[in-house]
C-alpha positions as CSV (number, residue, x, y, z in Angstrom):
1,M,0.0,0.0,0.0
2,N,1.3,3.5,-0.8
3,P,1.9,5.3,2.5
4,D,0.7,8.5,0.9
5,T,-2.8,7.1,0.4
6,S,-3.2,5.1,3.7
7,P,-5.4,6.6,6.4
8,L,-3.5,8.2,9.3
9,L,-3.6,6.1,12.4
10,P,-3.8,7.6,15.8
11,V,-0.6,8.6,17.6
12,V,-0.2,8.1,21.4
13,A,2.5,10.1,23.2
14,I,3.6,9.2,26.8
15,R,5.4,12.1,28.5
16,Y,7.3,11.0,31.6
17,C,9.5,12.6,34.2
18,T,13.1,11.6,33.8
19,G,14.0,12.8,37.3
20,C,11.4,10.5,38.7
21,R,12.8,7.6,36.7
22,W,9.5,6.7,35.1
23,L,11.0,5.7,31.7
24,L,10.5,1.9,32.4
25,R,6.9,2.5,33.4
26,A,6.3,4.6,30.2
27,A,8.0,2.0,28.0
28,W,6.1,-0.9,29.5
29,M,2.8,1.0,28.9
30,A,3.9,1.7,25.3
31,Q,4.6,-1.9,24.8
32,E,1.2,-3.0,26.2
33,L,-0.6,-0.5,23.9
34,L,1.3,-1.5,20.8
35,T,0.7,-5.2,21.5
36,T,-3.0,-4.7,22.1
37,F,-3.7,-2.1,19.4
38,E,-1.1,-3.3,16.7
39,K,-3.5,-2.5,13.8
40,E,-5.2,0.5,15.3
41,L,-2.2,2.7,16.3
42,G,0.3,4.4,14.0
43,E,2.8,5.2,16.7
44,V,3.5,5.3,20.5
45,A,6.1,8.0,21.3
46,L,8.0,8.3,24.6
47,Q,8.7,12.0,25.5
48,P,11.1,12.8,28.3
49,G,9.9,15.5,30.7
50,S,10.4,16.9,34.1
51,G,8.6,18.1,37.2
52,G,6.8,14.9,38.0
53,V,4.9,14.8,34.7
54,F,3.2,11.6,33.5
55,Q,0.7,12.3,30.7
56,I,-0.7,10.2,28.0
57,R,-2.1,11.9,24.9
58,I,-3.8,10.6,21.8
59,D,-3.4,12.8,18.7
60,G,-2.5,15.7,21.1
61,E,-5.6,15.4,23.3
62,L,-5.0,14.6,26.9
63,L,-6.2,11.1,27.9
64,W,-4.5,10.7,31.3
65,D,-2.6,13.1,33.5
66,R,-1.0,11.8,36.7
67,A,-1.6,15.1,38.5
68,R,-5.2,15.6,37.3
69,D,-6.3,11.9,37.5
70,G,-4.6,11.0,40.8
71,G,-1.7,8.8,40.0
72,F,-1.0,6.3,37.2
73,P,-3.6,4.4,35.3
74,D,-3.6,0.6,35.7
75,I,-3.1,-1.0,32.3
76,K,-6.6,-2.4,32.1
77,Q,-8.0,1.1,32.6
78,L,-5.7,2.7,30.1
79,K,-6.5,0.1,27.4
80,Q,-10.2,0.6,28.0
81,L,-9.9,4.4,27.7
82,L,-7.9,4.1,24.5
83,R,-10.1,1.4,23.0
84,D,-13.2,3.6,23.6
85,R,-11.5,6.4,21.6
86,I,-10.0,4.5,18.7
87,A,-11.7,1.1,18.4
88,P,-15.0,1.0,20.3
89,D,-16.0,-2.4,18.9
90,K,-12.7,-4.1,19.8
91,G,-12.8,-6.7,22.5
92,L,-10.0,-6.7,25.0
93,G,-10.2,-10.3,26.1
94,H,-9.2,-11.2,29.7
95,S,-8.3,-7.6,30.6
96,E,-12.0,-6.6,30.0
97,R,-13.5,-9.2,32.3
98,G,-13.9,-8.7,36.0
99,G,-11.1,-8.8,38.5
């Protein structure tokens, strides 16, 4: 397929505080999102930041903010938030069931 004619897929950006050493958390979340949404996402970017920042954006729109939302999302919650935005009909398997 010609990349110039393919539809643009959503881009997720995870901005994390380098001073807080949150790179591994951000990278793990990126890996989980890319694995779950391998056909629905165009990119997951890791963006170094400072001042305790941990934000997740989709196409520039804030999806999660550690300061605003009271900590870090658990991966189940994050996948559901993202799914609801980009692939509402997609099942999430075991992570969607109770528990």
